[in-house]
N, C-alpha and C positions, 0 to 999 in steps of 0.2 A: 714549659707551658703548664699552668695550674688549672685544675678543673674544680668547680664547686658542684656538689651533687646534693640532691634531696630525694628522699623516698616519697613516692606518691601513692596514696591509697584512696580510691573512690573520690577523686578530685581533692584530696588532702595532701599537702606537701609538708613534710616534717624534715628538718635538717638531720643528717645522719648521727650527729653527736647527742641528739635528744632521745633519751631512752625511757624516762620515768615521768609519771604524772601523779600528783596528789590532788584528789577531789575532796575537799573539805565539806562537812555538813552544811547545808544551805538552811540557815536558821530563819524562822518566821518572825519578823519584827513589825508586821503589819498590825493595824488596829484590830482587824478581824482575823482570827486564826483558824484555818482549816487544819485540824490536827494530823491529817494524813499527808498534806502537801509537801512539807519539808523533806520527810524521809523518802517519799516517792520520787520527788524531783532529784534529790541527791543520788539515789540509786540509778535513776534513768540516765543522768549525765555520766556517771561512772560506766554504766553498761555501754553507752554509746561510744565513749572515748576508747575504752578498752576493746570493744567489739569492732570498731571501724578504723582503728589505727594500730600500729605495732607497739604503742606505748604500754608499759607495765604500770599498773596501779601500785602505789607505795604509800605508806603512812609516814615516811621520813620527811622531815622538814628540809631536806636537801634535794627534794625532787626537782627535776629539770623544769617542769611546768607545775605551777600551783594554782588551782582553781578554787575560788571561794566566793562568798557572797551571801546575800540574805534577801528574803521576800520583803520588799519595801511597801507594797500596796496590795491589798486584797479587799476590793469593794464592789458594790453593786450600784449601778446607775440606770436610769430610764433611757432606753435607746429608741423606743417607738411609742407613739401615742395614737390611739384610735380616735376617730373623729368625735365620738360621744360615747359615754358610758350609759348605764341604765338610768342614771339620774340626769342625763342631758349634758353633763360636764365631760371634758376630755379626760381620758384615763390611759394609763400605761398599757400598751399591748405587748411590749417586749422590754425585757430588762437585759442589762449587760453586766457580766462578771468581768471585772478588770483585775489583772494580776501583773505586778511589776516585780522584777528581780534586779537587784543591784549586783552586777557581776564584777569580780576583781580577779584579774589574770596576771600572774607573775611568770616571766620567762627568765630563769636563772642563767641561761646561756646567752641571752641577748636582751638586756634590760630596756632597750629602746622599744621592744615589743610589749612591754607591760602596759596595761590599760585598765580602766574602770568604765563600765557602761551600764546604763539603765535600759533593760529590755522589758517590753510590755506586750501582753497578749490579752485580747478581749474575746469573749464568746457570748453571743446573745442566747437568751432563753425566754420562753413564754412567761408573761407576767402572771399567768394563772398558777405558776409553780412558785413555791417558797424557795429561798436560797438553799436550804438543806436538801430539798427534793432535786433541785437543779445540780447541786454539787455531786450527787451520787452518779449522775450520768456524764458530767463534764470534767471531773478531776483528771481522769486518765487522758482525755484529749488535751487538756491544758498542759499536763506534765509532758506529753509527747511534743507539743508545739514549743514549749519553753526549752526543753532539752535540745531540740533541733536548732533553735535560735542560738542557744549558748554555744553549741558545737560549731555552728557556722561562724559565729562571731570570733571564736578562738582560732579556727583553722582556715578561715578565708582571708587572713591578713598577710599571707606570705607574698 
């Protein structure tokens, strides 16, 4: 009788022969570049994977799991309109910061688990704030949300 086992950590199942992960730098290829976002997101994804699994971070190209990707969109859109502005015309009351990451995951132990995915997070902020004002308060929240989504996308497919 043969048994197949997996280690399970905080609702994460990892086959026992998977030991290493390489989290590559998540480059910013969006039209608008937040200079802090790539490094913060890369660091947060590394910390989350190493902190919440038994996997060891490596820089080897032979890592069991290889996580890479790039920021594909960083933009602002209007998400709310007030009935009228001071001039009697409709005006933006809320703006939305849209951030998308193109995720590339390679599983060297089971290539059927390889995938690419586009992950998007949006956060609203008052239209009275400029993008740079909003970024100072929203970047950490965006990074946390995107890192959580990347982690869940990788480890929820078992």
